[in-house]
C-alpha positions in Angstrom: 22.8 -22.7 24.9 21.2 -22.9 21.4 19.4 -19.8 20.0 16.0 -20.3 18.4 13.6 -17.6 17.1 10.3 -18.7 15.8 10.2 -17.1 12.3 8.0 -17.4 9.3 9.5 -19.6 6.6 10.2 -17.2 3.7 11.9 -19.7 1.5 8.8 -20.7 -0.6 7.5 -17.2 -1.1 11.1 -16.2 -1.9 11.4 -18.9 -4.6 8.0 -18.0 -6.1 9.1 -14.3 -6.2 12.5 -15.2 -7.8 10.7 -17.4 -10.4 8.2 -14.8 -11.4 10.9 -12.1 -11.5 13.1 -14.3 -13.7 10.0 -15.0 -15.9 9.5 -11.2 -16.3 13.1 -10.7 -17.3 13.0 -13.7 -19.8 9.9 -12.3 -21.3 11.4 -8.9 -21.6 14.4 -10.4 -23.5 12.0 -12.3 -25.8 10.0 -9.2 -26.4 13.1 -7.1 -27.2 14.4 -9.7 -29.6 11.0 -9.7 -31.3 11.1 -5.9 -31.5 14.5 -6.0 -33.2 13.0 -8.3 -35.8 10.1 -5.8 -36.4 7.6 -7.8 -34.5 4.6 -6.7 -32.4 4.9 -4.6 -29.3 2.4 -6.9 -27.6 5.3 -8.9 -26.1 6.3 -5.8 -24.1 2.7 -5.6 -22.9 2.9 -9.2 -21.7 6.0 -8.3 -19.6 4.0 -5.5 -18.0 1.2 -8.0 -17.2 3.7 -10.4 -15.7 5.1 -7.7 -13.4 1.8 -7.7 -11.4 2.0 -11.3 -10.0 5.8 -10.8 -9.5 5.2 -7.7 -7.5 2.4 -9.4 -5.4 4.7 -12.3 -4.7 7.6 -10.0 -3.7 5.3 -8.0 -1.4 4.1 -11.2 0.3 7.8 -12.3 0.7 8.9 -8.8 1.9 6.1 -8.6 4.5 7.1 -12.0 6.0 10.8 -11.1 5.8 10.1 -7.7 7.5 8.2 -9.5 10.3 11.1 -11.9 10.8 13.6 -9.1 10.8 11.7 -7.3 13.5 11.6 -10.5 15.6 15.3 -10.9 15.1 16.5 -7.4 15.7 13.7 -6.2 18.1 13.9 -3.0 16.2 11.5 -1.2 13.8 12.2 -2.6 10.3 10.5 -1.2 7.2 13.0 -1.0 4.4 15.2 -3.5 2.5 18.5 -2.2 4.0 17.0 -2.6 7.5 15.8 -6.1 6.7 19.3 -7.0 5.6 20.9 -5.5 8.7 18.5 -7.3 11.0 18.8 -10.6 9.1 22.6 -10.8 8.8 23.9 -13.3 11.5 27.5 -12.1 11.1 26.5 -8.7 12.4 24.5 -10.0 15.4 26.8 -8.6 18.0 27.0 -5.2 16.4 24.5 -2.5 17.5 21.7 -2.2 14.9 22.5 1.4 14.0 26.1 0.5 13.2 25.3 -2.6 11.0 26.0 -2.4 7.3 23.5 -3.3 4.6 24.4 -5.0 1.4 26.0 -2.7 -1.2 23.8 -4.3 -3.8 20.5 -2.9 -2.5 20.9 0.6 -4.0 22.0 -0.7 -7.5 19.0 -3.0 -7.5 16.7 -0.1 -6.6 18.2 2.2 -9.2 18.2 -0.4 -12.0 14.5 -1.2 -11.2 13.7 2.6 -11.4 15.6 2.8 -14.7 13.7 -0.1 -16.1 10.4 1.5 -15.2 11.4 4.8 -16.7 12.5 3.1 -19.9 9.3 1.2 -20.0 7.3 4.4 -19.8 9.4 6.0 -22.5 9.1 2.9 -24.6 5.3 2.9 -24.4 5.2 6.7 -25.3 7.5 6.2 -28.3 5.6 3.3 -30.1 6.1 3.3 -33.8 9.3 5.3 -33.7 12.9 4.3 -34.0 13.5 5.3 -30.4 11.1 2.6 -29.3 13.6 -0.2 -30.0 16.3 1.7 -28.2 14.3 2.1 -25.0 13.0 -1.4 -25.3 16.6 -2.6 -25.3 17.6 -0.4 -22.4 14.5 -1.6 -20.5 15.5 -5.2 -21.1 19.1 -4.6 -19.9 17.8 -2.9 -16.8 15.3 -5.7 -16.3 18.0 -8.3 -16.4 20.2 -6.4 -14.0 17.3 -5.6 -11.6 16.0 -9.2 -11.8 19.5 -10.7 -11.1 20.0 -8.4 -8.1 16.5 -8.9 -6.7 16.8 -12.7 -7.0 20.2 -12.6 -5.2 18.9 -10.3 -2.4 15.8 -12.4 -1.9 17.8 -15.6 -1.7 20.4 -14.1 0.6 17.9 -12.6 3.1 15.8 -15.8 3.1 19.0 -17.8 3.7 20.2 -15.5 6.5 16.8 -15.6 8.2 16.7 -19.4 8.0 20.0 -19.4 9.9 18.2 -17.6 12.8 15.2 -20.0 12.6 17.1 -23.2 12.8 18.8 -24.0 16.1 22.6 -23.7 15.7 25.0 -25.6 17.9 27.8 -23.6 19.2 31.1 -24.9 18.0 33.8 -25.5 20.6 
C-alpha cells in the first residue's frame, strides 16, 4: 500500500529563503571587499537591511516545515533538530526519541550567532582598524552560515517532499 501524507509544499518558500540568504551573504562579501578598499560602511548596513526579508522568508518556511514535521511524526516539533528527525524518511521506523538529527545543525546555529556577534562588534568599532577585522570575520561567518542554512533548508524540503508524494514499494 502506498503511503501519502497531505503536506504543505515547502519547496517555493525554501527556494525564496535560500535565495535571500545567498543574497545577504553575497552582499556581505561585497561590503567587506569595499571595506578593505577604504570604502563606505553603508554596504554593511545594506546587509543588515537584507537580513529582515531573509529572516521573514525563513520563518515562513520553518512554520510550514514544522507543520509538516508534526504531521509526519505525530509528535510535538518545535526546533530544527526535531524537524530534521521527523522529516528524515530513512529513520521512519526508528522511535522518534532515538532518531538522529543532522550534525550540521549546531555548526549552522553557532556560525550564525558568531556572525551576529561580529556584526555587533563591527558596528561598535566604526572608524577603527578593528572594524575591518570584524567585518571580515562577519563575512566569513555569514558565508558559512548561509551555506549551511541553504543546505539544511534544501534537505528538509526534499525529505518532506518524499513523504508528500506517493512512493511505490519496490519488490
